[in-house]
C-alpha positions, 0 to 999 in steps of 0.5 A: 521503306521510304528514303529520300534524296536531294540533287547532286549539287554539293561539291566535293573531291572533284565531284557533285553529291546528293544526301540520302536521308531516312526519316524513320530510322538509321536502321531503315536507311542503312538498309536501303544504302546496303542494297544499292551497294553504298559503302558504309564510309559514305555515312556521315552523322545522319546521312549518306553522301551519294556521288552523282552518277548513282543518283539515278540508281537511287531513284530507280531503287525507290528513292524520293526526290526531294530538294535540299532543305526538304532533306534538312526538314525530314531530318529535324522533323524525324529527329535524326538530324545529327549536327557537327560537333564543335571543336572542343577547347583545349585545357591549360 
């Protein structure tokens, strides 16, 4: 099982965040996150948002440290990337 984490460089809600991803399956990602104690609500489309204070915990648990561009590359290469859906136009 290999999951990857980028540095906590993403601001939001008064904190800095990392992205935790798998290049194999969402099942693998969910199992890792559950074992780490990450709440399901932290899952967003194709990754878990991990607050900066939990970054060392994820690395100790076996997450491989990679750059943010590598996270996106891994998701695309694995076919697990899910883009945000665009707002649908309203019908008249």
